[in-house]
C-alpha positions in Angstrom: -27.8 1.6 -21.4 -24.1 1.5 -20.4 -22.6 4.2 -18.1 -19.2 5.7 -18.3 -17.2 5.7 -15.0 -14.3 7.8 -14.1 -12.5 7.0 -10.8 -9.5 8.7 -9.3 -7.6 7.1 -6.3 -5.5 8.9 -3.8 -3.5 7.2 -1.0 -2.3 3.8 -0.1 -2.4 0.3 -1.5 -5.6 -0.3 0.5 -7.3 2.5 -1.5 -6.0 1.0 -4.8 -7.5 -2.3 -3.9 -10.8 -0.7 -2.8 -11.0 1.1 -6.2 -10.4 -2.2 -8.0 -13.3 -3.9 -6.2 -15.7 -1.0 -6.7 -14.8 -1.0 -10.5 -15.3 -4.8 -10.6 -18.7 -4.4 -9.0 -19.8 -1.7 -11.4 -18.4 -3.5 -14.5 -20.8 -6.4 -13.6 -23.6 -3.8 -13.9 -22.6 -2.6 -17.3 -20.3 0.3 -16.5 -17.4 1.2 -18.8 -14.2 2.8 -17.5 -13.0 6.0 -19.0 -9.9 8.1 -18.3 -11.7 11.3 -19.4 -13.6 12.9 -16.6 -15.5 15.1 -19.1 -17.2 12.2 -20.9 -18.0 10.3 -17.7 -21.6 10.2 -16.3 -20.4 8.8 -13.0 -17.3 10.3 -11.2 -15.8 8.8 -8.1 -13.0 9.9 -5.9 -11.4 7.4 -3.5 -9.8 9.5 -0.8 -7.1 9.4 1.9 -6.9 11.2 5.2 -3.5 10.3 6.4 -1.9 13.6 5.3 -3.4 17.0 4.7 -2.0 17.2 1.2 -4.1 14.2 0.1 -7.3 15.8 1.3 -6.4 19.2 -0.3 -5.8 17.4 -3.6 -9.3 15.9 -3.5 -11.1 19.1 -2.5 -9.2 20.9 -5.3 -10.4 18.2 -7.8 -13.9 18.5 -6.6 -13.8 22.2 -7.1 -13.1 21.7 -10.8 -16.3 19.7 -11.1 -18.7 22.5 -9.9 -19.2 24.0 -13.3 -19.3 20.6 -15.0 -22.1 19.5 -12.6 -24.0 22.8 -13.2 -23.9 22.3 -17.0 -24.9 18.6 -16.7 -26.9 18.0 -13.5 -27.2 14.3 -14.5 -23.6 13.6 -13.7 -23.2 11.6 -10.5 -20.4 12.5 -8.2 -19.4 10.3 -5.3 -16.6 10.6 -2.6 -15.4 7.3 -1.2 -12.8 6.2 1.4 -11.1 7.6 4.5 -11.8 11.3 3.9 -15.5 10.5 3.4 -15.5 8.6 6.7 -13.7 11.4 8.6 -15.3 14.6 7.1 -18.8 13.3 6.3 -21.1 16.4 6.2 -18.1 18.7 5.7 -17.8 17.4 2.2 -21.4 18.3 1.4 -20.8 21.8 2.8 -17.6 22.4 0.8 -18.9 20.7 -2.3 -22.8 20.7 -2.2 -23.0 19.2 -5.7 -21.5 15.9 -4.5 -24.3 13.3 -4.6 -23.1 10.8 -2.0 -20.2 9.9 0.3 -19.4 6.4 1.4 -16.8 5.2 4.0 -14.3 2.4 3.3 -16.4 -0.1 5.2 -19.5 0.4 3.1 -18.1 0.4 -0.4 -20.4 -2.5 -1.4 -23.2 0.1 -1.3 -21.7 2.2 -4.1 -23.8 0.8 -7.0 -27.0 1.3 -5.0 -26.0 4.8 -4.0 -25.4 5.7 -7.6 -28.7 4.3 -8.6 -30.5 6.3 -5.9 -28.7 9.5 -7.0 -29.7 8.8 -10.6 -33.3 8.6 -9.5 -33.1 12.0 -8.0 -32.8 11.2 -4.3 -31.1 13.8 -2.1 -27.5 13.5 -0.9 -26.8 10.1 0.5 -24.2 9.1 3.2 -23.1 5.6 4.1 -20.4 5.6 6.8 -19.5 3.6 9.8 -16.6 2.0 11.6 -18.0 -1.5 12.2 -17.0 -1.5 15.9 -17.1 -4.9 17.4 -20.6 -6.1 18.0 -21.7 -9.7 17.8 -19.6 -12.7 16.8 -16.3 -12.7 14.9 -18.1 -14.1 11.8 -20.9 -11.5 12.0 -18.4 -8.6 11.9 -16.9 -9.8 8.6 -20.1 -10.9 6.8 -20.3 -7.7 4.7 -16.7 -7.9 3.6 -17.1 -11.6 2.6 -19.4 -10.6 -0.3 -17.2 -7.7 -1.4 -13.5 -8.5 -1.2 -13.4 -11.3 -3.7 -14.6 -9.0 -6.5 -11.5 -8.5 -8.7 -10.7 -6.6 -11.9 -7.3 -7.3 -13.5 -7.5 -4.2 -15.7 -7.4 -1.9 -12.6 -3.9 -3.3 -11.5 -0.6 -1.7 -12.4 0.3 -5.0 -14.1 -1.7 -8.2 -14.8 0.9 -10.2 -12.9 0.7 -8.5 -9.5 -2.2 -7.9 -7.2 -3.1 -6.8 -3.7 -4.9 -9.1 -1.3 -6.4 -7.7 1.9 -6.1 -10.0 4.9 -6.9 -7.5 7.6 -8.9 -4.3 8.0 -8.6 -1.6 10.6 -6.1 -0.9 13.3 -6.1 -1.0 17.1 -2.7 0.7 17.7 -4.1 4.3 18.0 -0.7 6.1 17.4 -1.3 9.7 18.4 -0.6 11.1 14.9 -2.7 8.6 13.0 -6.3 8.9 11.7 -6.7 5.3 10.4 -8.5 3.8 13.5 -11.0 6.6 13.1 -11.5 6.0 9.4 -11.1 2.2 9.0 -12.2 1.0 12.4 -10.9 -1.8 14.6 -8.4 -4.4 13.6 -10.1 -7.5 12.1 -8.6 -10.4 10.3 -10.4 -11.9 7.4 -11.2 -15.7 7.5 -8.1 -17.6 6.2 -10.0 -19.9 3.8 -11.6 -16.8 2.2 -8.2 -15.3 1.7 -6.9 -18.6 0.1 -9.9 -18.8 -2.2 -9.3 -15.2 -3.3 -5.6 -16.0 -4.0 -6.7 -18.9 -6.2 -9.0 -16.4 -8.1 -5.9 -14.2 -8.6 -3.8 -17.1 -9.8 -6.5 -18.1 -12.3 -6.4 -14.5 -13.6 -2.7 -14.9 -14.3 -1.3 -13.2 -11.2 2.2 -14.3 -10.2 2.8 -12.1 -7.2 0.4 -11.1 -4.4 1.0 -8.5 -1.8 -1.0 -9.1 1.4 -2.3 -5.9 2.9 -3.0 -4.9 6.5 -2.4 -1.9 8.7 -0.3 -4.1 10.9 -0.3 -7.1 8.6 2.1 -9.3 10.7 -0.4 -9.0 13.6 -2.9 -11.0 11.5 -5.1 -13.3 13.6 -8.4 -15.0 13.0 -10.3 -17.3 15.4 -13.1 -19.4 14.0 -16.3 -20.6 15.6 -14.5 -23.7 16.9 -11.9 -21.7 18.7 -9.1 -22.4 16.2 -6.7 -19.4 15.7 -4.9 -18.8 12.5 -1.9 -16.5 12.7 0.3 -14.9 10.0 2.8 -17.7 9.8 -0.1 -20.2 9.4 -1.7 -18.1 6.7 1.6 -17.9 4.7 1.9 -21.6 4.8 -1.6 -22.0 3.4 -1.0 -19.4 0.6 2.3 -21.0 -0.3 0.4 -24.0 -1.5 -1.7 -22.0 -4.1 -0.6 -23.1 -7.6 0.4 -20.4 -9.9 1.4 -17.9 -7.3 5.2 -17.5 -7.4 5.8 -14.7 -4.9 4.1 -13.5 -1.7 4.8 -10.1 -0.1 3.1 -8.4 2.8 2.9 -4.8 4.1 2.8 -3.0 6.6 4.4 -4.7 9.6 4.4 -3.7 13.3 7.7 -4.0 15.0 6.5 -5.7 18.2 4.8 -8.5 16.3 7.8 -9.4 14.2 8.4 -12.8 15.9 10.9 -15.6 15.4 8.2 -18.0 14.1 7.2 -15.6 11.3 10.8 -15.0 10.3 11.5 -18.7 10.2 8.4 -19.2 8.0 9.7 -16.6 5.6 13.1 -18.4 5.6 11.7 -21.8 5.0 9.1 -21.0 2.3 10.7 -20.0 -1.1 7.7 -18.1 -2.4 7.7 -15.7 0.6 9.7 -12.6 -0.4 12.5 -11.6 2.0 11.3 -8.1 2.1 9.9 -6.5 5.2 8.4 -3.0 5.5 8.6 -2.3 9.3 8.2 1.4 10.1 10.4 2.7 12.9 8.9 6.2 12.6 11.5 7.9 14.8 14.9 7.3 16.3 14.1 8.9 19.7 12.4 7.0 22.5 10.9 10.2 23.8 9.4 10.9 20.3 8.2 7.3 20.0 6.4 7.7 23.4 4.8 10.9 22.2 3.7 9.1 19.1 2.4 6.2 21.2 4.2 3.6 19.0 4.4 1.0 21.8 8.1 0.1 21.5 11.5 1.6 22.1 14.5 2.0 19.8 16.2 -0.7 21.8 13.3 -3.1 21.1 13.4 -2.2 17.4 17.1 -2.9 17.4 16.5 -6.3 18.9 14.0 -7.0 16.1 16.5 -6.0 13.5 19.1 -8.3 14.9 16.5 -11.1 14.9 15.8 -10.4 11.2 19.5 -10.3 10.3 20.2 -13.6 12.2 17.2 -15.4 10.6 17.2 -13.8 7.2 20.7 -12.5 6.4 19.6 -11.4 2.9 16.4 -9.7 3.9 15.6 -6.1 2.7 14.0 -4.0 5.3 12.3 -0.6 4.6 10.9 1.9 7.0 8.7 5.0 7.5 9.7 8.2 9.3 7.8 11.2 10.4 9.8 14.4 10.7 8.7 17.5 12.5 6.4 15.8 14.9 5.2 17.8 17.9 8.1 19.1 20.0 10.9 17.5 17.9 14.2 19.1 18.6 17.4 19.1 16.5 18.9 16.5 18.8 15.9 14.2 18.5 15.9 14.6 14.7 19.5 13.6 14.6 18.5 10.2 16.1 16.5 9.5 12.9 19.7 10.1 10.8 21.6 7.8 13.2 18.9 5.1 12.8 19.0 5.1 9.0 22.8 4.7 9.1 22.6 1.9 11.7 19.8 -0.1 10.3 20.7 0.3 6.6 17.1 0.4 5.3 16.6 -0.5 1.7 14.5 2.7 1.4 12.4 4.8 3.7 9.2 6.7 3.1 9.7 10.1 4.8 6.7 12.3 5.7 6.4 15.8 7.1 4.0 15.7 10.1 0.6 17.3 9.4 -1.9 17.6 12.2 -5.0 15.4 11.6 -8.4 16.2 13.0 -9.6 13.6 15.5 -6.2 12.3 16.6 -4.7 12.4 20.1 -1.9 14.6 18.8 -4.4 17.2 17.7 -6.1 17.3 21.0 -3.1 16.8 23.4 0.1 18.1 21.6 1.2 21.3 19.9 2.2 21.2 16.2 5.1 23.6 17.0 7.8 22.7 14.4 7.7 25.3 11.6 7.0 24.0 8.1 10.4 25.2 6.8 12.2 23.2 9.5 10.1 20.1 8.6 11.1 20.5 4.9 14.7 20.9 5.8 14.7 17.8 8.0 12.8 15.9 5.3 15.4 16.7 2.8 18.3 15.9 5.1 16.9 12.5 6.1 16.2 11.7 2.5 19.7 12.5 1.5 21.1 10.2 4.1 18.7 7.4 3.1 19.7 7.8 -0.5 23.3 7.5 0.5 22.6 4.3 2.4 20.4 2.9 -0.4 23.1 3.5 -3.0 25.8 1.8 -0.9 23.5 -1.2 -0.3 22.6 -1.4 -4.0 26.2 -1.3 -5.2 26.7 -4.7 -3.5 24.5 -6.2 -6.3 27.0 -5.3 -9.0 28.4 -8.4 -10.6 25.6 -10.6 -9.3 22.5 -11.9 -10.9 19.0 -11.5 -9.5 15.7 -13.1 -10.5 13.4 -10.4 -11.8 9.6 -10.5 -12.2 9.2 -8.5 -15.4 6.4 -6.0 -15.1 6.6 -4.4 -18.5 8.2 -1.5 -20.4 9.7 1.2 -18.3 8.6 4.8 -18.7 11.8 5.7 -20.5 11.9 5.9 -24.3 12.6 3.0 -26.6 16.2 2.4 -27.6 17.5 1.3 -31.0 20.5 -1.0 -31.0 22.4 -3.0 -33.7 20.3 -6.2 -33.1 17.0 -4.4 -33.6 14.7 -2.2 -31.5 14.8 -2.9 -27.8 12.7 -1.5 -25.0 13.8 -0.7 -21.5 11.9 -3.2 -19.4 11.4 -2.9 -15.7 10.7 -5.5 -12.9 11.4 -6.3 -9.3 13.6 -8.7 -7.4 12.3 -11.0 -4.7 13.5 -8.5 -2.2 11.5 -5.7 -3.9 14.3 -3.8 -5.6 13.6 -2.2 -9.0 15.6 -3.5 -11.9 15.8 -2.0 -15.4 17.2 -3.9 -18.4 17.0 -3.9 -22.2 14.5 -6.5 -23.5 11.1 -6.8 -25.2 7.5 -6.8 -24.2 7.2 -10.5 -24.7 9.2 -10.9 -21.5 6.5 -9.3 -19.4 5.1 -11.7 -16.8 8.3 -13.9 -16.8 10.8 -14.3 -14.0 14.2 -13.8 -15.6 17.8 -13.8 -14.3 19.3 -10.4 -14.8 23.0 -9.6 -14.2 23.5 -6.3 -12.5 26.2 -3.9 -13.8 25.2 -0.5 -12.5 23.1 1.0 -9.7 21.6 4.2 -8.3 19.9 4.7 -4.9 16.6 3.7 -6.4 17.3 1.3 -9.3 19.5 -1.7 -10.4 20.5 -1.8 -14.1 21.4 -5.1 -15.7 21.3 -7.5 -18.6 19.3 -10.7 -19.0 21.6 -13.7 -18.4 21.7 -16.1 -21.3 22.9 -19.7 -21.3 26.0 -18.7 -23.1 26.9 -16.3 -20.4 27.9 -19.1 -18.0 27.2 -19.5 -14.3 26.4 -16.5 -12.2 26.4 -15.8 -8.5 22.8 -15.2 -7.5 21.6 -12.6 -5.1 18.2 -11.6 -3.8 
C-alpha cells in the first residue's frame, strides 16, 4: 500500500535540502507526494528557529491539524528540524496530537519513526546535537548514509541543487540559535561531496550551491592527517563533468582569505558571488553580537575582494533593533550599505531566541515599531544602491542560466506566443526576458535594456545582433 506524504518547509536552504532528502528516502519506500494536506496520511513540517515568526507559523499550521487528527486518528504528524531540536517536549505540550519530533541531525530516522507511529507506539522523539565524541570519521558516519539521497522533483528547478559540505556552527553569535539546534561545525569528507556532485550532474543539474553555516570555513582532516580546505574542495568540484556553475553560501568574514578569492578568480565555473553577512555597521554592536570581527576588518576584506575579483557581487545580512541599538548605531548600517555597495541585503528585525546568550545576558529593549521603521529605512537605502548597481548592466550582455517561466502572465506578440522566462547570471542577479520553455536549462546570452533594484530585463542575443560587451 502506498502512502501519501505532505511536507511543508520553513526556513533556510539547509531546510530545503533536508526536506529533499527526507522525501527521497520516503519515495524509496513507496510514498507519493501530495500538495493537499487533507488527502495526506503522513504530514511533516520541517521547521526553523532562527526567528520567532517562523516558529509561530509552524505552531499555527499545527493548530489547524487538531480537528483533522481527531476525525482521522490514523494520520501521522511529524515535526522535523531546528524547532524540534530546540523545543522538544514543548511541541508535544502545545500540540499533543503530534506523533513524533526529530532534530536535523536525526532525519534518517524519519521513516522508522513514521512506521512506529503507524503501529500505535506513543509519541517518539529523536534529537541530539552530535557533539564531538570519537574520531572525525565516526562523527560523520550517520550523515554519510543520508546526504547522498537526492530527489530532483523537490528542487525549485531541475537544473539547480543544494549540496551540503558542512553542518553545524562554532561561532556562537549571541543572537543565534543555530549552534543549539544543528550542533558543532563539521566538514563532510571531500570525496563524498564530489561523488554527490556527480550524482547531481547525472540528474541534469547544471548549478550547485554549496551549503554551510560558515561555508568558507570548510575544513576536513582525514585519518592520514591530510586537510582539505575550501579552495581545495572547489578545485575538486570544478573537475566534475556536467556542472557548469558552483556557488556557495554563507561565508564568514574572517575566513575570506586571499587563497580562496584567487581560486574563485582562476576557476571559471566558480560564481563571482559572495554572500558575506556584515550584520551591523557599529563595532560596539558587533561586539555585543559576538561576531568576532570589526567594521575595519570587514572593510579590509571588501578591498581584498575588489582587488582580486573586481566584478564580484557581494550580498549581506543585517539585524536591526538588536539589544541596546541607538539611532546613531543604526545609522552606521546605512553608512555601510552605501560604502560597500551590496548587491542586496537580507534585513531582519531582531527577535529574542530562547537559549541564546543575548536572551540570558542582554535586554531586548528596542520597541517593535522602532525595529520596523529601521528595517524599512535600511531596505530603502539598499534598494537605492541595488538599483544604481544594476543600471550599470544596461547595454551589456550577461550569460543567464534559464530556470523556466517567470510567474508573470504569458505575452502575445506578432511572432507568436512568448513567455516571460527567468534565470540568473553568474553573479546571481535575476534576469527576465521573452522566450519559450524550451530554453529552460540552457545558458544563454541576454542583452540588458532595463533594470529595477531586484531584476534585470533583457532580450536573448542572436547571431544577427552582432558582438556584445559581456558582463557578469
